[in-house]
Structure formats: C-alpha cells, structure tokens
N, C-alpha and C positions, 0 to 999 in steps of 0.2 A: 298664510300665503305659501303656495307651493314653491319649492326651490326652482330657480331658473335653469334652463337647459345649460347655459354657459354664462359665466360672469367673469369679467376682467376687473382687477383692482390695481390702480396705480401703475399701469404698464408704461415703462420708459424704454426707448430704444434709440441709440445714436449710431451713425456711421461716420467715424471721424468727427469732424466739426459739425456735421449735419445731424440735427436732432429730429428724427422722423416721427417719433411718438413721445408725447409729453404728458405723463401722469394720467393715462387713459383709464376711465371707469366706463364699463359697459355691461348692461344686464339684458340678456336675450331670453324672453319667456319661452317655455316649452310649447310646441305645437303652434308656432306663429311664423309669419314671414317678416323678417326684420331687415329693413333696408338701411344701407350705409352710403351716404353721399358726401361729396367733397370735391374740391378742385383737384386737378392733377398735381401730385406732389403733396397732397394733404396728409398722407400717411395711411390711407385705407388699406392698400395692398400689403404694406409692411405689417400692419396690425393683424390681418388675416394670415399672413405667413407665419407670424408668431403663434397664432392659435393652431396652425397646421404643422408646426415644428420645423419649418424651413429656417426660421431664425429663432434665437432665444432672446427673451427680453433682458435688458440690463438690470431691471428691477421690476417688482410687481408680482402679481399672483393671478393664476388662472384656476377657476373652479368649474367643474363639470358636475351637474346634478348636486351642487352644494358642497362637493368635496374638492379640496385643493389637489391639483395634479401637476406633475412635471411632464412637459411635452418636449422631449429632446430631439425628436425627429418625426417624420410623417408616419412611421410605423407605430410610434407611441400615440399619435393622434388617432389613427385608425383603431387602435386598441380601445381608446376611449369613445369610440363611436363617431368620430369626426371625419368627414370626407370633404374633398375640395375639387371643384371643376375650375380649372385655370382659364384665363382669357386666351392664352395660347395653349392649345390642347397638348397633353402629355401622352401621345399615342405613337406607336411604332407603325409607320405607314405601310410597310410591306408585309405586315402580319394581318391575320384575320381578326374579326370581332372577338371570337371566342379566345383566341390566343392573347389578345390585348387585355381582355377582362381577367384572365387567369394569371397574367404575367406578374410574378412576385407574390402570388397568393396560391401557388400550387398546393393542393391538399392531399395528394396521393403520390407515393413513390413510383407508381405506375402511371406514366403520362397519359396513356389511353384511358384509363379509369378516371383520371383527373379531368380530362376533357369531357368525358361523358357526364360527370357530375356538374361541371360548369354549364354545359349545354342545357341540362334539365333545369338548373336554377335560373339561367337566363330566360328560358321559356316562361317560367313562373313570373319573374320580374316584369318581363315585357307585357304579359297578359294583365297583371295586376295594375300596372302603372301607365299603360298606353305608350310604351317605348319600343314599339316594334322595329326591328332591324334584322337583316339577314345575318345570322351568326357566322356564316362562312364567307361573307363578303370581305374583300381586302379593303383596309381602311382608306387607302388613297383613291379608291373608286367610289367612295361615299361622298355625298354632299356634306357641306359644313354642318348643317343642321343634324344630320344623322351621326356625324362624328361626335357631336355634343351629346347625343343620346347615349353613345357608347361610354363617354366619360361619366355620365350620371349612373349608368348601369354598373360600371366599375365600382363606384362609391357604394351603391346599394348592395352589390354582391359582397363587399367587405363589411357589411353590417352597419353602415352609417345611419345614425339617428339625427345627426346635425350635419347639414349639407351647406357648404359655402360655395357660392357661385360668383366669380369675378368677371364683370362685364359680359354676362351670358348672351346678350342679344347683339353685341357689337358686329358680329359677322353673319347674322341671321336675316332671312327675308321676313316680311311682315307675317306671312302665314306660319312660318317656322317659329317666330316669336310667340304668336298666339297659341300654338301647340305647346310650347315650353311652359307658358303661363298656366295652361290647363293642367299640365303635369305637376307643376309646383303646388298649385292649389289642392290637387288631389293628395299629394304627399303631406301637405300641412294637415288636411282633414283626417289623415290616417295617423297623426300624432308626430310626424317628423318636424324638425325645426329647420327653417331655411334662413340663411344670412345672404342677402343679395347686395352686391356692390354694383352700382350702375351710375352713369352720368345722366341717364334719361329720366328726367323728373316726372314726366307723364307716366312712365312705367311704374315708378315708385308710387304714384297716386293710385294707379290702377290695381296693383297686386299686393302691396305690403299692408301689414297691420300696424307696424310701428316704424319710424324712421329716425335715424341718428345722423347728425351732421358733423363732419370734421373740417377744421380749417387750420392750416399751418401746424399740423401735428397734434392739435388738441381736439377734444370732443366738446363742441360748443352748444349742442342742443339735442334733445330727444323729444319727439312728439308722437302722439297717436296720429296715424296718417289722416284719419277723418277730421282731425282738428287743425290741420295745416293746409297750405296751398303751394302751388308751384312757385308763385312769386315770393312767398316767405322763405321757402327752402333755398331758392336761388340767392336771395339776399344774405341768408345765414352762411351759405357756402363761400361767397365772394367777399362779404363784408361791406357791400354797397348794393345799391339798386341795379339790377341787370335788365338790359333791353332784351325781351324775349321774342321780338319780331325783327325782321330784317328791314331796315329803312333804306330805300333806294328810289331814285327818281326814274323817269322814263328813259329808256335807252335811246341813244342817237347813233345807230350803226352806220358804218361807212362801207368801204369796199371789202370784198372777201379776203381774209387773211389765210384761211385754209379752205381748199376745195377738194373734196373726195368724190371720185367717180368710179362706180362699179367695183368697189374694193371687196375682194374675197380673201379670207385668211383661214388657214388650217392650223390645228394644234399639233403637238408632237406626235399624236397618234394618227394623224392624217384625217381627222374629223373636221369638217367645215364648221367654223365657229362664227365667222363673219361672212355673210352670204349676199354678195352683190349690193353693197351699201353705197349710197350716194348722199352727200349733204354738203353744206357750206357753213363756215363760221366767219362772221364779219367782224371787223374792227369795232370795238365799242359795244359788244353784246356778249351775253353769257348764254350759251346753248347747253342745256342739260340733257343728259341721256338717262332715262329711267328704265328700269328693268330688274327682274329677279336675277340675282347673282348666277353666273354660269351661262348667260345667254349671249355671250360674245363681247361684252363690254371690255373685259380685261385684254382680250386679244386685239381689239380695236385700238386701245391705247398703246399697246406694245408695238403694233405695226406703224402707227403714226409717229412714235418716238424713235423708230429705227431699231428697236430691240428684236422684233420678229419680222421676218420677210412674209410678204403676201404671195398668193399664187397668181393673182391678176389685179388690175386696177390702175388708176392714175391719181397722183397727188400733186397739188400745187400749194406750196408753203411760202408765204411772204413773197409771192411773185415768181418763185423758182420752182421749176418742175422737178419732182423727185420720183424716181422709179421705185415703187414699193416692193417690186419683185426681187430687186437686187439686194445684196447683203449691205444694207446701209450702216454707216458708222453713227451711233447715237451722238458722239461728240460733234460730228459735222451737222447733224440736225440741230443741236444746241447752238452751234455757231450761226446758223441761218436765222435763229431767233425764236426757237421753240424750247420752252422749259417743261419739265415733266415731274409731277408729284405722283409717284406710283401708289396703287391701292394698298400694297403690302409693304409698309415701311421697313419691316425687319429683314425681309428677303431681298428687296429691290431698292430700298431707299437709304439704308444705313449699313455700316459695318460696325456692329455693336461693340466689339472690343476696342475700337479706335476712340481716341479722345474726341470731345465735342468739337474742338477747333479743326480737327482733321475731317470729320464728317461735314463740317460747315463749308468746305470747299470741294467736297467729293464730286468728281466729274468736271470741275473747273480748275483743277490743280495745275493745269498748264498755263493759266493766266499769268502774265509777266509780273503782276503785283505780288504773287506768292512765290516767286522763284528768285534764287540768288545763284546764278551760274547753273551748275548741275544739281544744286541742292534746293530744297524747299526753304523759304524764308519763314522760319517758325515765329519770329516776332511779328511779322506782317500777318500771318495766319491768325495769331492770337488777338491782335488788334481788331481784325475783321470780325472774328468770332464774338469778341466782347461787345462790339457795336450791334451785332445781330441779337445777342442775348438781351441787351437793353431795349432794342426796338420791338422785340417780339415777346418780352417778358418771360424768357426761358428760365426755369427754376430747377435746381439751384444755379446761381450766376457764377459758375465755375467752368471756364472753357477747357480746363485740364482734366476734368472728370471724364471717366470712361462713359461712353454713350449708353451702355447697358444699364448704368445706374440712374438714368433719368426715367421718370414715369412715362407711360405711353403717350400721353398728351403732349408732354414736353419734347419727346422724341419727334412727334409730328411737327411741332413748331420748328425744330431744327431743320427738317426737310423743307418746310414751307419758306422759312427765311432764306435758305440757300437758293431756292428756285425763284422766288418772287423778287429778291433783291437784285437779280440779274437784269431786271427790267425787260422781260421777253416781249415779243410781239404776240406770241401765242402761248397760253398756259394750258397744258393738259393736266387735269387734276382729278385723281381718283379717290373717292371716299375721304374728303378733306377733313371730316370731323369724327372719323371712327375712333371710339375710345377716348373722346375729348370731353372735358367738363363744360358746364354751361357758360362760364365766364370766357373760356378759351374759344368756344363756338361763336360767341358774339364777336370776339376779336377777329377770328378767321373770316367770318362772313363779311365784316367790314372791309378787310383787306382785299377780298375777292371783288367786292363791289367797287372799291377804289381803283383796282386795276381796270375794270370795265370803263369806269368814268374817265380814266386817263387814256382811253382809246385803244386798249388792248383787247384781244380776242380771247375768250375763255371757253374751253370745252370741259364741262363738269360731268363726272360720272358719280352717281350716288345711289345706294339702295334705300336711302331715307327720302320718302316722298315729300315730307314736309320741307326738307332742305331743297329738293329739286324745285318745288313749287315756289318757295320763298325767293330763291336766287335767280332762277332762269328767266330769260326774256323769251326764249322759245324752248319747247320741250319735245325731244324725240324719244319715242318708246321703242326699245328693242325686245324682240321675242324670237327665239330660235335662230339668232344670228341676223335677222332682218329688221329693218326699221319699219314698224307696222303702223306708225301714226305720228303726226306732228300736232302739237297742241300749244296753246298759249298758257301763261302762268295761271290764268283763271280756271283752268280745267279742274274738275273735282277729283278728289282722291279716288272715288269709286270708278270714274271713267278711266283714269290712268291705270288703276288696278286691274280693270278688265282687259285693257290693251296689253298690260304686262303678262296676263294669263293667256294671251293669244286669241281673245275674242275679237271678232271683226270690228273695224273702226266704226261702222255705221251702227252696229248693235251697241257698242260701248257708248257712243254719243247718246243713244236712246236711253 
C-alpha cells in the first residue's frame, strides 16, 4: 500500500483546562479529497492548525509521505508541501493580487525581476487550474470568491501538494461554490491531496472521497463517502439523531412591525447599493431576502439598524417614524425594539479580545442591570452570561474566556443569545448559520421559528437558498439593489436562482 500523503498519530493538544484534541489518528491518502466534519468546538480547526504549524501538538507524531516531520511554523509546513486556505482570508487588502501572492516568498533580490517571475507563474497556474483573476487588481476590489482564488493561488505558487481548506464555501455564492468544487476536483485528478473542513454535509457527500468525523476533540469515525449518508454523519457529529428539516406551522401574521418605503442607500464610494426598495415585515412572520452577496442586502440591514444613513426613503418601526437619511443612533433603534445580528460577526458583532461576558452585553451595556453607579457590575454580567451559555449551549462554558478562543459557531451563538434574549419586536438577522455546524443550525432555526411564533417580526438575509426556503413565510429577491420578485416558500431553487441572476420574474416563473 502506498504511503499516505499525511498521517497523524496520537495527536494531543490542550489550551489550559480545555483539551481540544484527544489522541487523534488520521490517515489521508494521496490524490484524494478528504472531508473532516464535526460540531463547532470539536477540534477540527485546531487539528489543521497543528498540521500547518500555527500550533504545536503537546504529544503525537506527524508524517508526510511516510516520513516523520517536525512542523514548527507555517514556513516549515510550506517546505513540506502543505498549504492552507483559512476561513478568514490572510490577504493584505490594499495590495494587488501579484503582491499578495509573492508576499513572504520573494525569490529575487531585484523586486522588479521577482514580480515578473510571479506574474509568469501566476499566468500558468491560472490557465492550468481555471483560477483566472486579474493579477493587478487590488484585493479589496475583488469579490469574496475571487479573493479565495488568490489564497489558493498563493498556496499553489509555494508548491503545495497538500491543500487544507477551512470552511471554504461559508462566504461563497452557489455559483462560486460550484466553481471551487470544479477546481478542487481538477487538483485532485492532477495528484494533489485536499483536506476539506466544512459544516455542510451535502457538500461532503458531493465532493469528497473519504470523510472523518470529530466529536469533542476525538476522531470518532472515518468512512468512504460512498458508504455513508447525511443522516449518519449528522448523528456521528452530534451523538444523537438530528432533525435535518425545519419544523414550523403556518404563520399567523399581524400588523406591520417594519414598513420600508422607497429606501435608497449608497455605499462609502457613493455607489447606489439599495435602489428604491419598499416592503413590509409583519408581526408573526419571517421575511427572507435571497440574493447573491453584494446586491445590497448588507447595506439594507445597516440602514435599517441605524449603522448607515440612507439617501432617501421612509421607515416606520414599531409604529414610530424613523428618518433613515438622518444619522440615527443604533442604540436608539435597539431601544425602539429592533435587534440586529450582523452578517460579519468578527467586524460588526463582537470585539474578539473581550471576554465572553463582555460581548454578551455589547450594545446593551447601559442596561441598569449591568451597572453599579459609574462602573459595570461584573458579577451581574457574568451571571447573565452564564445563563445565556446554558440556554444556547455555548462551548466551552467559560464566560471569562476571550471571545477569540471560541469556535466560529460558538461566537455566532454569543451574538444570537445577546440579541434574541432582549425579546425584540423586530429581529434583523444576516447569515444566521454561516460557519455553523449541523447541530447548531437545528438549534438556531428552532429559535428563529420560536420568535416568529411568539409574534415577533423577523427579517432574514441569507445566501443559503435552502435556509431561505425552509424558514421564510415570504421571500423577497434582491438583484442590483432592487427587489425583483416576491415568492412563497414553495418557490423552486431554480426559479429563485434565476431571479437572483436578474432574469425577469415572468421568465423565472416559466
């Protein structure tokens, strides 16, 4: 039998009292796509970070091509042919594609000569692997999907034969995800080895050759993908049977909680992102907004929550008229009865160096319950945080832990607990299950439906069409800043996809 591309033997890793990896054994065959799944906090990213040299194992052994290796840092990983594309890209946004690819891997003392060599190699890699991207484009001007291509090109440029991808489709549109899968299959067919971390079990079934399941820091199963199922993998991940569909009854909508009329919003460049949009969200219903990322959904949520000013339009929230053109105070919007779960938890939902209990009241820190004169009441904050940790199954259950040390899914639960537990009349929620495992998705969906059933209004933005269709009572589709159609939850994925691509509503229905 040929030596595996990479093999882990007895890998252990602890962070204080938290044991992230427990005697992990893993064998990844050369020229395969090997999926690794598990709940948030199961230890997947820690394990991959050990392979890539960000962390060092407390004990155990790593073998590459059958030979024991020491990987003290990412440079050592690259030397052994290991590349990694992180969930949150490691790119310098104000540099070009060429500059990002060569950063840290300059091969010539003459920078001009080095850039010329990188440009030529990039052209070859792009042609060979279908990863076309403008080499002179500034990173911040590229779509998320093209930024990911740059990350893959960086790894290939450095000679990676083993490529680790952490939640690669979490921020991609369906078409971008399809393109990525085509690229990964081509790389596999050329002899590259792919390790894919994802929460999306249907993706695992569609693209991998083998799948391993982690639970609570342990490797609990490895299966040939063709011999398992979504249901079995979900049960192995969580340790119990998981409901893979959303159970909800018929909505009983009341009066309008949010009314939006002729809303127009521009971004920081002066480009119109929300173009004359009008709609209502009623008490006791979930209105989903479907659309490819970048078509105005983010700016719409920011304008409704008071973060961004509009250029014109009218808003009525909980019976109160709000001037969206004025510089509104998001704190005042919250006091009126609107809670906001932002799409980007890292940049808008959390302060990662803060402790969990501090993030658990962020934006609501002026609540008298958390104040003691001029000072915050730390004991009250921690009591509140512990109750939310228990109610939302946040792991680890340590309210004093820095938020950066929680997994992405548990960070999402911290934001959800903070906003939902305020019992708002209107919940604005963007990408509620981005980077979240199957067990947590089930939990979050039940919470959203429970809010609707309690008579709350919910405006849901998601790039996941399955999620939009499963949760929404009405679906609005945005394209180029406009609402181009309204459909019921029974609309097909194909019809919604055509509307998302700007096809006329009549043609899409046909």
